[in-house]
Structure formats: C-alpha cells, structure tokens
N, C-alpha and C positions, 0 to 999 in steps of 0.2 A: 348867565355862562358871559365870561368874559371875549373878546373880538380871536386872544390866543386863542381863549379855550374853542368854542367854532371854525378855526379852522383848523383844529390840531380830528375834531368829532368826524372836521369833513373827511377828512384826509384817510381818518378812516375808515370809513362809511368808499372810503371811492377805491380801496387795496379792501376792503372786503366785496365789494364788486365787482372789482377785479378775480380777485379769488374766487366765487362760483359760480363766472367765465370762463377761467380756466380748469377748476376742478367740474362742471359739465360738458366741458368739448375729449375729454378727459376719457372720459364715461360711456362718451357718444362712440371714441377715440378704439377703445377697446372691444365695446361689440362690433364697433366696423373692420378695424382690425382681425375678427376672427371669423366674422359673417361664416371663410369654407369653414371653420374650425369650433363650428356653431353657437356662434354668436349670435347665428338669426333664429338656433333654440333658445335659445338664452332669453327673448323677448316674446316670445309664441310658447314659452313655458312659465311663461314669465303671466305674460297676458291672461294667457288660462285660464290660470287659477284662481286668478282673479277674475274670469267673468261668473268658472262653477261657484269660487264663496260666495259670490253676491246670489246665482239660482237659485244655493242650496240655501241658503241666507231667507231667499223666498215661496221658499217650500215649506221652510220651518214656521213663516207669521202669518200664510196664507193656506194652510189645510191639516191635517188632521192625519193620525194612522197611518198606516209603510211610504208616504208624501213624505212627509215629516217629521217620521226616522233617517230617510234616505236621505234627506238633507241636513241630519247634524249629522252625521257620518262624513257626508263632503262637504262641511266645514270646514271636520278639521284634517276632514281625509286628505283638498285639496290642496292648500300647503305641507305639507306630508309627501305627498306624492308627486308635488317640480319637488323640491330635496330634493328625495330618491334620483332624479332622472336627472338629478342636477349633482350628485354626486359619481351616479353605475357609469352617468355617458363620461365622465369626468372638466363636465365642464362648470364643477362650482368652487375651482381658484375663478374665471373667469367670471361666476354675475357677485364671485363676494367681492374682488377690487370695481368691478360696474357701483357693483352695491353703496362699497364704500364714500366711492368717486362721488356720488349723485347724492348720499349724505353731507360731506362734504361741501358743496355747492349747494344744498336747498341752507344747513343751515349759515356758510358766509351771506348771504344770499336776506336771511331777514337779521344777523347781524348791521348787515349792512343799511340792510330800510327802513333798521328799529332806533325810535328817536324819542325822544323823554313826551312822555300824555298828559296833558292833567290832571289831577285828578281828577275819577267819577263825576261827580260830583261839582269840581271844585274851585275855588283856592274863601276858607272861612271866613265868616267875620264875626270879631268877638263881640261880645254879646251877658251882660250884668247874667244874673244864675236870676230864674225861675223861684214868687215868691210862692203857688199855688200850686205845685206840681201835681196830677194821677197818672196812674198809672194804671192800666187792666193789664194783670198777668192770671194764665192758664194754666194753674199746674201743670193738667198731666199735656202738658208740649213738649215736644223734644225729648220724649220718652222721663217725666219729670226733673227737668234741667232746671223752673224755680226754687223747691224745697236745693238742691242739691248743690246750689253754688245761693242759696241764701239768701238769695233774691230779695224778697219779703222788707228780711230784718233793714238789711242794706240799706235801701231806700227808703225805709221808716227813718234810717239813724240819720238821712241825707234832707231830712227834712218832707218826705213823697206820701201823697193819700195814695192810699194804693186797697186795688180793687182784685177782690178774687171771685173768678169768674166758676161756676162752673160746671165742670165735660159733664157730671149726669144732664142737669141739667139746661140743658146749652137758652145760652141769654140772644137777645137785641141788643150785638157786641153796641154800633152806630148808637143803638138808642141814650145803652147806660153810657155815651161816652160826652152823648147831647147831654144828657142832668147832668157829667160832670163841669159840665159844659155854664148850662144856665147856675150850677151854687158857685160860678167860680175860678174854675178850673184855670191857670194860664199857661201854660201844658199837658197834653194827652201821651203818654208815650202805649208804647205793649209790652209785653214779654209772651210772644207768641207767635206762630205760624205767623204766613206773610200773607195769606189768607186770611185772618186776625184784624196785624200789621195795617194793609187794604181800607180794610172797616175805618178803622181809627183812622188813622194817616184822613178818609177821605172826611171825616169832620173836621181833625185841624184847618185841610186846607179852606174847608167853607165859612171857618170864623177865626181867620188866617192866624193860626197860636199855633210854635214851635211844636213838633214833633221826636220824640224820643223809642227811636227801634233798640231795645235788647234784645239779645240774639238765640232767644233761648226754642228758639222753634228744631226739625230740626233741619233745615237744608239754608236755611236765613239767603238766600239768595241777593235777595234788598241791601243783609244786614255783611255781605262780603262785597257789594260795589260800594259799598258806601265805606270804608275801609274799615267798617271795627272790624273787633277780637271778638273769631265767634267761639278759638277754644274756650273764652273767660266774658260772660256772659254780665255778668259780674261788672266788671271794666265797664260798660257799657254805661255803666250808673252814674260814672263818674264824668257826665258830662253834665248834670243836674250843679257840682263845684263848681265845675272849670271845662263851660262847653266854647264851643263856636256854632255858627251858624253856618248852614250852606243849603241856597234857593236851589230844587231842584221841581223835573217834573213830573206829573201829574198822569198816567194813565185813564178813561173810563172806555167800560164797555156798553152798552142800555144805560148810563150816565150813573155807574155805577165805577170809583175810584180800584182801578188794578197799583198795583208798585209795582210787580215783572211781568208777566207773560198773564194775555189768555188765550185757552186754544181751541180750533173747533175743531171739527171731525175724529178721525179714529181716535188720541187720544182721550179725548174728548169724552167720546161712544163710554173708554174699557171707564177713566176713574168713576165714571154714571153707578158701577155696581158693586158693592155694599161690601166685599169680598176684597174687592182693593186695596185696601187698606194696610190686613194682616197677610198680605198674598201679591202682590206688584204683578212680580211676573208672569207666576202661574193662572193668573184671574185674567193676564192680554195673550198669552199665548191658546185659551179657552177661548176666546172673544175673536184675536184679528179675523180666524176666518169667515166666519157671518164678513163680520164687516170689511174686509178687503174684496171679497171672493161671493158671499156669500145673499148681499140682495139687505142683509142689515144695516148697513153703511151708508150712510146720505152723502152722495156728490154737495158739493158747495159748490157758489156761483159768488161770485169779490168782484171788487171793485176799489181797486185803491187810483187813487189820487186820482177820478176817470179812466184808468186805467183796468183795464177787463183781467181779471183772471177764472175762465173758468172749470168745473171740473175736478177743481181738485177734495183726491180723500183730507188735507189732514190742513192746515188752515190757524199760522199762528203769528199774538200777532205782540210786539211789545212796548215795551213803556223804551221806546230806543232805545238805534238798533244792535246788538250782540257781536260783538266782533269775528267765531263765526257760528255755521251754520246748527249752531246742537247748544242751546239756550236749556237746553235739561239731559244736560250729561257736562258737564267741564266749562262751560260758554262763560264768558267777564261780554262786562257793554265798559267801552272804555268811558262813554262818557252818562249821566244821567239829566244833565240840561240842556240836551240836544236841539231840542223841541222836534223830531220826531220819533213817530212810531218804526219801530221795526217789524219789518216780514218776511214767514215765509212759508214758503206756498209749496204741497210737495202728491207728485201724483205718478199715482206706480202704475203700471195697467200690461197687468202678470208677469213671466218669472225675464220678457226680453225687457226690459224694462229697467225692470235691479238690476240686470245689464250693466244700462247701457248707465245707471246712476252712475256702479259702482265703477266706474270706465271713463268717464266725461264729470263728473264732480259739478260743483256750481255749473255748469257748463251747458248737463242736457236736458233737457224741453220734459224734463219731474220734477224739476226740479230753483225757486224760482226764491230766490233773494232781492227785496223793497223797503225799500225807506217811503213814509206816504207820513198826512196830516191827518187823513183820515180813510177809515179803513169801511162799506158797507152791506155785508155778512147777509144771502139770502139763499133758502132753502127753496123743495118743493114742498113743505111740512109745514104746519099754518107757527109751529117751533122747531128753536136750537140747541140740542144738546149743549152749551160753551163751559168747557174748567175753566177761575178764574184767579188765578193767583191757586194753584192748584185745587179749587174753589169749588162742586160739582150741582152744576145751576139748567137751569131749561131756560131760554127769553125766547122771549118772541121776536117771530124775523121780520123784516128784515134787522138784525141787528150791526146796527155802529157804535167804532167802535174813533177815540177823538183820543191829542193829548193836548195838556197844559200847561205849558211851557211856563214852567219854575214857581209851577200851582202852590206848593209843600216845602213849607222852611222847619229844613231839623238840624234837629242840637245833636252834635258829635262832639265828643271828648275828642282833646285840643290836643291830647294825645292818647293818638290806635298806632294801628300798625300801617294803614294807608294803606291802601289798593297797590298793587305788584303792577308790572309793567308787564300792558298784552302786548304778545307777539303777531307780529303787522301784516297781514297778507299777502304774498306773494306776486308780484308788481315784475313782471323781467321785464315789459319794458324797460323799468325806472331802475330794474339793474342796472339793465347796459348803457345807461343817462347814466348814469351813477359812473358807469368803470369809463366812459370818457369822457369823462374831469364835468361834466352839464351839470349848474344845483338842478337837484328836484325841487318841482310846481307844489307852492302847499297846495296841500286840501289832496294829496298823494291818496293818503291813506286810510284805515275808520273812525280811526277818530276827526280826522281831519275834513272829516267829508260830512260824518254829524255835525263839526260845529259850523262846516259853512254855511250846512240848511240850516243850522239855528238860529244863526247869523242874518239869513235870507229871512225865516219867520219872525224875531225879532224888524226887520229893513219893513216885512210885511204892513205890519197890525201898528 
C-alpha cells in the first residue's frame, strides 16, 4: 500500500472510530433522556430477558423432564415477553432507536479496527510439481464427496497414485502413509475428514514431505483456514500441477498430531457415544445432564504455560488461537503459523453461572481464553476421554498438548478462494485511541497478538 493509501485508510479508520463513539453516546443518551418515561425499563427488561434465556438454556442442557421442558419454553418465551413488554408499554420506539444506534456503533467500531491481515498460513512459496504424489481417499467421507466430485479419476489424470480406504474395514491410516513414503512418495495427501488429515499430516511432517489437503470431509475446518475451495474439492487437486507451498504449525497431543482442535471434558465424552455420529443434537441432550450434574462428567485440571486452570468442565486446545471463542461453530483462525496453541476453558456451576457467562461474556469467571506453548491436562482418573479433530480417543493422564511451529509443509493451489477477513475483536480503548487521532499500537488485535507470539517463539529458539 502506498503512503497516500495508508493515510487514506488511517483517516477512514479515525472517522469510523468517531462514528462508533457518537452512535454509542447516542444510544446511552436515548436511554438516559427517557429514564423517567421508561428508559430504565428498557435496560432492565433487556437484561432480564438475557438472564432468563441463559438460565433456560442451562435447564435444557443440564436437566431432563419438566425442568427441560420449562427451559425450552422460556428460551423462546423470554425474548417474546420482552418484546411484548416494550410494545404494550409504548417503549418499542425507544428500544428500537437505542438498538439501532448501538448496532451502528458496533459496525463502525469493527470497521475502524479492521485492517488487512496476512493469510492464515502466510505467503506461499513457488515449488516444482511433485513427481510421485500419493493420495489417500475415504469414499465415505463428507457423504460420498470422493465419488460425487470424481476425485479419483481427476487425481490419477494429474499423475497421482490413489489409495482408496475401505470404510467397512478401518485401516491404520498412519501405517498406510508410512508405507507410501517407504515406496518413494514425495507428497502425501488426503481426501477425507480432519481426523484423517491429521494422521497423514503427522507422517508428512515426520518425513518433511509436502502435504495436500483435499476438502472432502464434512466441515473441512483445516481447508477453510488454508483458504481452499470447500465447495469444489476437485479444485484442491490443482496444486499438483500449479501449486505453492505454505509452512504451517502442527499441534500434538500425547505425541499424536492434530490440525484443528483437541477437546477435553463434556464434548469429548459426548463424542464417545456411538450414536453421536447419526444424531448429534439428540445424543448431546441425552448425555449432558449426567455430565453436568449427574456426576458422570469428570472435572479437569490444566496447567497452561505454568498458569493453573482448575476444575474445568470443558477444555479446548487448538492449533493456533481462534478469532472467537466458538471454534465448534463459525470460528476461524486468523493465523496457522503463529507458533501458539489457543486454549478455551469453561466452567459453569449451575444456572447462576450460566447467567453470569451470558452477561459478562469473556470477562466471566467461567470462561478462560488463553494462548500457550504447552498445556498439561490432569484428572482424578488414570485415563481421559479426548476428541482429537472430532475423533474420540482415550489417553493416559496426564495429557500434554504442544505446538510444533512450521512443522508442516502444505501444498495448495495458487488459484484458490483464499481466506475471508476475520472480524477483529472489539477493543473500545483502541476505538477511543483512533478517534482521538493517535496511532494504534501494533499487536492490538488477535492476528497481531498471535503473530507477535510466533515471533517470540522463533526468537526463543
């Protein structure tokens, strides 16, 4: 970007920050000016609706029978009740204006903080096409994407050797990949889910071979953060003839590689149930009460780079931090080469804890969001249920997670969709700094924090 362009972007960010503060002040003013006429009721009604909804959600997850039914009704009824209250009391216009102003403020604040981030895996390096690529393909993955997109024929046409895995007779994928290396493979690739991707990625990193990701799984989180085409996995094969290489980090749990996440606690125990694959929501609702309140759920203690994290009900460790604390939903990682693990710990002790989490968010005592180089998880039992990239395992306690910076060479097509911009976390201090015309300090957003951590790791080495 030119100096003139940089100044223009800085000016736009400054005015967006000022717009955010003006809109936020307007929302507060609307409520303060109508305190006598219902502004206080708008605030209290909205807060009450949020708290009741959070408590209702806890009842749905942690209980069965009448209390779960009551929670289900309240989850829909609380927001509707707040809306009816505003309409019947004539406060809907006040609430609507305040909500619109606050929405404008949030949009302006995010626009002010947004700046171009590097790709999730950094810039690519041009490389020569592989001469003896070997691709493992799971025909059952992603509901049959291998056959639906003609991946076998396309790969063989491009000169790759394809090994079809038999879903009815699960094989040792790592052993298959190592045999391919012994036979002279100069690239390993996988068309399958993230769990299979991780197993072969570990072998590729072990032998310092390039690794090809073919987005033929169900969610394809790793492919998404690499900027690959998840709608048409056949496009991933273009890397065999026109590709570039990325260096990304690889996570390890008890020595086993993972590309996305390792889950401990409630989620890991739900995944262990055989019926989970076919009925995720139903299985979770059936099992959760026993895990949260019935004594079946094991509380976990963790040490995150020397910082104790005791009594967590759920713990998620990710290969680089997610931009939001929701990696199981729409979360994304701004970087895959930052040299840090992301750590999210959750502890909710009853309905009051659920309400506090809903109101305070990441400031709640029940939610911890950290980064680390090493995480050690312990329990009172000799073994710990773990979900590694969605695959259910049982590991011997204590379980250690670590990060291997730059351990994996990933071959990607030069022509690929790329990574969409990540919405920056809201930091009102930065917004105020920008509005006053002061330059923002480096390392204020998620991507920069991760980047700085990665540089620190490399400096330490």
